[in-house]
Structure formats: structure tokens, C-alpha cells
C-alpha positions as CSV (number, residue, x, y, z in Angstrom):
1,M,13.9,22.0,-0.8
2,E,12.8,19.6,2.0
3,L,11.4,16.4,0.6
4,S,11.3,14.4,3.8
5,V,8.0,13.5,5.4
6,N,7.1,11.8,8.7
7,I,4.8,8.7,9.0
8,G,4.5,8.3,12.8
9,A,8.0,8.0,14.2
10,L,9.3,7.0,10.9
11,E,11.1,9.7,8.7
12,L,11.1,9.0,5.0
13,K,13.5,10.9,2.7
14,N,10.7,11.7,0.3
15,P,6.9,11.0,0.1
16,V,7.0,8.3,-2.7
17,M,6.8,4.6,-1.9
18,V,6.1,1.6,-4.2
19,A,2.9,-0.3,-3.4
20,S,2.8,-3.9,-2.2
21,G,2.6,-6.5,-4.8
22,T,3.9,-4.2,-7.6
23,F,7.6,-4.3,-6.8
24,G,8.2,-7.8,-5.7
25,Y,11.0,-7.7,-3.0
26,G,12.9,-5.0,-4.9
27,E,15.5,-7.4,-6.5
28,E,14.6,-6.9,-10.1
29,F,14.3,-3.2,-9.9
30,A,17.5,-2.6,-7.9
31,E,19.6,-4.9,-10.2
32,S,18.2,-3.6,-13.5
33,F,16.9,-0.2,-13.2
34,Y,17.9,2.2,-10.4
35,D,19.1,2.7,-6.8
36,I,16.1,1.8,-4.7
37,S,17.5,3.9,-1.7
38,K,16.2,6.9,-3.5
39,L,12.7,6.0,-2.8
40,G,10.9,7.1,0.3
41,A,10.2,3.3,1.0
42,V,9.8,-0.1,-0.5
43,V,6.6,-1.7,0.5
44,T,7.1,-5.4,0.1
45,K,5.0,-8.0,-1.5
46,G,2.5,-9.2,1.2
47,I,4.0,-11.6,3.7
48,S,2.0,-14.4,5.5
49,L,3.0,-16.8,8.1
50,A,3.4,-19.7,5.7
51,P,4.4,-19.6,2.0
52,R,1.5,-19.2,-0.4
53,A,1.4,-20.3,-4.1
54,G,-1.4,-18.1,-5.0
55,N,-4.2,-18.6,-7.7
56,E,-3.9,-20.4,-10.9
57,M,-3.0,-18.8,-14.2
58,P,-4.0,-16.6,-15.9
59,R,-4.1,-14.2,-13.0
60,V,-3.1,-10.8,-14.4
61,I,-4.8,-9.1,-17.4
62,E,-4.8,-5.6,-18.8
63,S,-8.1,-3.6,-18.7
64,P,-9.0,-0.2,-20.1
65,S,-7.1,2.4,-18.0
66,G,-5.9,-0.3,-15.6
67,L,-5.0,-3.8,-14.6
68,I,-7.0,-6.7,-13.0
69,N,-5.0,-9.2,-10.8
70,S,-6.0,-12.3,-9.0
71,I,-2.5,-13.2,-7.8
72,G,-4.0,-14.6,-4.6
73,L,-1.4,-13.1,-2.2
74,A,1.4,-15.5,-3.4
75,N,4.6,-15.0,-1.3
76,V,7.6,-16.8,0.2
77,G,6.4,-16.7,3.7
78,L,7.7,-15.0,6.8
79,A,10.7,-17.3,7.4
80,A,12.0,-17.1,3.9
81,F,11.5,-13.3,3.7
82,V,13.5,-12.8,6.8
83,A,16.3,-15.2,5.8
84,E,16.4,-14.6,2.0
85,K,14.8,-11.3,1.0
86,L,15.2,-8.7,3.8
87,S,19.0,-8.5,3.7
88,F,19.0,-7.6,0.0
89,L,16.8,-4.6,0.6
90,V,18.8,-3.5,3.8
91,E,22.1,-3.8,2.0
92,R,20.9,-1.5,-0.7
93,G,19.8,1.1,1.8
94,A,16.1,0.8,1.2
95,T,13.6,1.8,3.9
96,V,11.6,-1.4,4.2
97,I,7.8,-1.4,5.0
98,A,6.6,-5.1,5.2
99,N,3.1,-5.7,4.1
100,I,1.5,-8.4,6.2
101,L,-1.6,-10.6,5.9
102,G,-3.3,-13.4,7.8
103,E,-6.4,-15.4,8.2
104,G,-7.1,-14.3,11.8
105,A,-5.9,-11.5,14.2
106,K,-3.6,-14.0,15.9
107,E,-2.0,-14.9,12.6
108,Y,-1.5,-11.3,11.7
109,A,0.2,-10.8,15.2
110,K,2.6,-13.8,14.7
111,V,3.9,-12.4,11.4
112,A,4.2,-8.9,13.0
113,A,6.1,-10.5,15.9
114,G,8.5,-12.2,13.6
115,L,9.2,-9.0,11.7
116,N,9.6,-7.0,15.0
117,D,12.5,-9.3,15.8
118,A,14.0,-8.8,12.3
119,S,16.5,-6.1,11.8
120,G,15.9,-3.7,9.0
121,V,12.0,-3.5,8.9
122,A,11.0,0.1,9.5
123,A,7.3,-0.4,9.5
124,V,4.5,-2.9,8.8
125,E,1.5,-2.3,6.6
126,V,-1.4,-4.5,7.7
127,N,-3.5,-5.6,4.8
128,I,-6.9,-5.8,6.3
129,S,-8.5,-6.5,2.9
130,C,-7.7,-10.2,3.3
131,P,-10.7,-12.4,3.9
132,N,-11.4,-13.4,7.5
133,V,-11.7,-17.1,6.7
134,K,-13.0,-17.9,10.1
135,G,-15.6,-15.2,9.9
136,G,-16.7,-16.3,6.4
137,G,-15.4,-13.7,4.2
138,I,-13.8,-10.2,3.8
139,A,-14.7,-9.1,7.3
140,F,-11.5,-7.3,8.5
141,G,-11.7,-4.7,5.7
142,T,-15.4,-3.9,6.1
143,D,-16.1,-4.4,9.7
144,P,-14.6,-1.8,12.1
145,K,-14.8,-4.1,15.0
146,A,-12.9,-6.8,13.2
147,A,-10.4,-4.4,11.9
148,A,-9.8,-2.9,15.3
149,K,-9.1,-6.4,16.7
150,V,-6.5,-7.1,14.1
151,V,-4.8,-3.7,14.7
152,K,-4.9,-4.3,18.4
153,E,-3.1,-7.7,18.2
154,V,-0.6,-6.3,15.7
155,R,0.2,-3.3,18.0
156,K,1.0,-5.6,20.8
157,S,3.5,-7.5,18.6
158,F,5.1,-4.7,16.6
159,G,6.8,-1.7,18.3
160,R,7.7,0.3,15.3
161,T,5.5,2.3,12.8
162,L,2.2,0.5,12.1
163,I,0.3,1.3,9.0
164,V,-3.2,-0.1,8.2
165,K,-4.2,-0.6,4.6
166,L,-7.9,0.1,4.1
167,S,-10.3,-1.7,1.7
168,P,-12.4,0.4,-0.8
169,Q,-15.2,-2.1,0.0
170,A,-15.8,-0.5,3.4
171,S,-19.1,1.2,3.7
172,S,-17.5,4.0,5.6
173,I,-13.9,4.9,5.1
174,P,-13.9,7.4,7.9
175,E,-15.2,4.9,10.3
176,M,-12.5,2.4,9.3
177,A,-9.7,4.9,9.5
178,R,-11.0,5.9,13.0
179,A,-11.1,2.2,14.2
180,A,-7.4,1.8,13.1
181,E,-6.4,5.0,14.8
182,G,-8.2,4.0,18.0
183,E,-6.1,0.8,18.3
184,G,-2.8,2.5,17.9
185,A,-2.1,2.7,14.1
186,D,0.4,5.3,13.2
187,A,-1.0,5.8,9.7
188,V,-3.6,4.5,7.3
189,S,-3.0,3.7,3.6
190,L,-5.7,3.5,0.9
191,I,-7.0,2.4,-1.4
192,N,-6.5,-1.3,-2.1
193,T,-7.8,-2.7,-5.4
194,I,-11.5,-2.7,-6.3
195,P,-13.2,-6.0,-7.1
196,A,-13.7,-6.5,-10.8
197,M,-13.8,-9.2,-13.6
198,A,-13.3,-9.6,-17.4
199,I,-15.2,-11.9,-19.7
200,D,-13.9,-13.5,-23.1
201,S,-17.0,-13.2,-25.4
202,R,-15.5,-15.8,-27.8
203,T,-15.2,-18.5,-25.2
204,R,-18.0,-17.2,-23.0
205,M,-15.6,-17.8,-20.1
206,P,-14.0,-15.5,-17.4
207,V,-10.5,-14.3,-18.5
208,L,-9.1,-14.9,-15.0
209,A,-8.8,-18.4,-13.7
210,N,-10.1,-17.2,-10.4
211,V,-13.1,-15.5,-12.2
212,T,-12.7,-12.2,-10.3
213,G,-9.7,-10.1,-9.3
214,G,-8.7,-6.6,-8.1
215,L,-8.8,-3.6,-10.5
216,S,-6.0,-1.0,-10.1
217,G,-4.6,1.8,-12.3
218,P,-5.9,5.1,-13.5
219,A,-9.5,3.9,-13.7
220,I,-9.7,3.9,-9.9
221,K,-8.0,7.2,-9.2
222,P,-11.1,9.4,-8.8
223,I,-12.5,6.9,-6.3
224,A,-9.2,6.7,-4.5
225,L,-8.9,10.6,-4.3
226,R,-12.3,10.8,-2.7
227,M,-11.6,8.2,-0.2
228,V,-8.2,9.7,0.8
229,Y,-9.9,13.0,1.2
230,E,-12.5,11.6,3.6
231,A,-9.9,9.6,5.6
232,A,-7.7,12.7,6.0
233,R,-10.6,14.7,7.4
234,S,-11.5,12.0,9.8
235,V,-8.2,11.1,11.7
236,K,-5.2,12.9,13.1
237,I,-2.7,10.2,12.0
238,P,-1.0,10.5,8.6
239,V,-2.8,9.1,5.4
240,I,-0.9,7.4,2.7
241,G,-2.6,7.6,-0.8
242,M,-2.6,5.3,-3.6
243,G,-4.8,4.3,-6.6
244,G,-3.9,5.2,-10.2
245,I,-0.9,7.3,-9.5
246,M,1.0,7.4,-12.8
247,T,2.7,10.7,-12.7
248,A,4.0,13.4,-10.2
249,T,0.8,15.4,-11.0
250,D,-1.2,12.4,-9.8
251,A,0.8,12.2,-6.6
252,I,0.5,15.8,-5.9
253,E,-3.3,15.7,-6.3
254,F,-3.4,13.0,-3.5
255,M,-1.2,15.1,-1.3
256,L,-3.5,18.1,-1.8
257,A,-6.4,15.8,-0.8
258,G,-4.7,15.1,2.4
259,A,-2.1,12.4,1.9
260,S,1.3,12.8,3.7
261,A,2.8,10.3,1.3
262,V,1.8,8.2,-1.6
263,Q,2.4,4.7,-3.1
264,V,2.9,3.9,-6.8
265,G,1.6,0.6,-7.9
266,T,0.4,-0.2,-11.5
267,A,2.7,2.4,-12.9
268,N,5.7,0.1,-12.1
269,F,4.4,-2.4,-14.7
270,V,4.1,0.3,-17.3
271,S,7.4,2.0,-16.7
272,P,10.0,0.5,-14.2
273,M,11.3,4.0,-13.7
274,A,7.9,5.5,-12.7
275,A,8.3,5.8,-9.0
276,L,11.7,7.5,-9.3
277,E,10.4,9.9,-12.0
278,I,7.5,10.9,-9.6
279,V,10.0,11.8,-6.9
280,E,11.8,14.0,-9.3
281,G,8.5,15.4,-10.7
282,I,7.3,16.4,-7.1
283,E,10.6,18.1,-6.5
284,S,10.3,20.1,-9.7
285,Y,6.8,21.2,-8.9
286,C,7.8,22.4,-5.4
287,R,10.6,24.4,-6.8
288,E,8.5,25.9,-9.5
289,H,5.9,26.9,-7.1
290,G,8.2,28.2,-4.3
291,I,7.2,25.5,-1.9
292,S,10.1,25.0,0.7
293,S,8.9,21.7,2.2
294,V,6.9,19.1,0.4
295,S,4.8,18.4,3.6
296,R,3.2,21.8,3.0
297,L,1.3,20.2,0.1
298,T,-0.7,17.9,2.4
299,G,-4.3,18.9,2.8
300,S,-3.8,22.2,1.0
301,L,-6.8,21.7,-1.3
302,K,-8.8,24.8,-1.5
303,V,-12.4,24.0,-0.7
304,D,-15.1,26.6,-0.3
305,G,-16.7,26.5,3.1
């Protein structure tokens, strides 16, 4: 039973990762729950050049079939990540994928360059859902040319596996995926959270201090599946699927739609053991169905015509 998959030149022991922002830097899970080296990869909390405090509280709320967060990309910053967080993950045998963010293409490149020089970072995941502050809004994730510029700059700065995380706000997922592929991305991951909000009718006020946030969890799974399916049919590079994956069955559906690997996010808040249980569930499914290699699931959806 072969569970390993390849994402560019990076070989993962299994196709299950944990999504950025839902696993912190791995410390709590590794110390209290399970051996994180058993995961395909740990995708870190987003890393910026300088530390970020994030948005004011409250910034996370439960929603029907999901979660809305407005964390605001809070993180320790590049220097502290390399000096204080990275070694913990490496020492525990985790495959580390660093999610990165920036306010401009050059800033993304600086973060990538700092990680390129750090030992133990197997890949970077470029979060192009960040707002292009100089461009006046969320341009990177919705404008193929802006996205291509970011990927081009990061590619110059980082020599290992480069993954680009796509925004569901893009008018054309295939176009965005092709833009990333064209500038040297080794894979694309999708989807990020969907803009949402919640209102307290008693106070007539928004529940989140930031008013709006990003919706994740089972509520967005059908949308994510469709977008992964579209992306996989549009590019030759691997696609990493995420969005509402709570069980092994969910993960398998994403792989059937074309994903080479998956990321587990909101499920980590519901059950800290979720990602590991999904690894075990995928293995059981493959054994039950006589599938010798998990990679054979990728894109095996039966579609007439």
C-alpha cells in the first residue's frame, strides 16, 4: 500500500497536510496529541516579513456548518519563525511547508529568500489572497497578472518546491492556476476562505470586531470541490485541495476531483486528531478497494463525455 505522493520535487509520505492557520506552528498538537511526523506535511501559520498582531477580538466565531475568522494574519514574523519555531518542527520530523504573505511582490520575495536560507523548510505556500495594499485591495488573488508577478519574484528567491494558494474570489480559477504555473509554481492549493459575516440581532452589531471574515468548514466544501476540479483540468502541475474536509471520505472526494494531496483545516478545531484519522481512513479505503497506490485516486472521477 503506497501512500506517498509527489508535489513537484517534494515527496510526501502521505497526501494529508494541515492547512495554514489551523495548526499554529505545530507545538500544541505535537506536545498534546500525536506524532506530527506522521502527517504528509505541516503547513505553518502565515509568515510575514515583520510580526503582525492581527485584528481585534472577537475574531473567530462558529457558523452553521463552519467557522468565520478574521484573525488578520497574526504571526511572529520571519526572524522569530526561523529562530524560534522552525527547529521545533524539524526536530520532530515534520515536513515543513511555510505559508508566506506580503503587501507587495518584493516583500513576498524577501520572506521567501529568508526561508530559502533556512534549513528545514521543504516548500513555501504563497498566499495570494492577501490584499495588495499598494494596488488598493485584494489584487493578487483576483488579477492573474498581479499573481504572476508575485510568483515570478518568489521563484527567483526560493529554490525548492513552490506552491501558490488561490483565492475563491478569482473570477476564473483556471486562469489563476495557469498564471501561477506559467511563472514556475510547482503546485497550486485551493481554496482559501470565502468572505462572510455574522450579525447579532440583539445588539444590531456585527459579531466580529473586523465586521467581516473568512468562512471555512463543511459549508464551503461543494464550492471547493468544483474549483479543484476546474483547476486540475487546467494545469499540468499538482493541485492540493482544501475546503471543508472533515473526514477521509471528504479527502478522497477531493482526490477524485483531481487533487494530488489535501489540506485539513477547520476539522483540527473540531477534533485535534482529525488529520491523522484522515490519513488512516484513506489507507483503509485504498485497501478495501484494492488500490495499490493512493496517487491512482487523483483525477479518477468518472465523468461522462
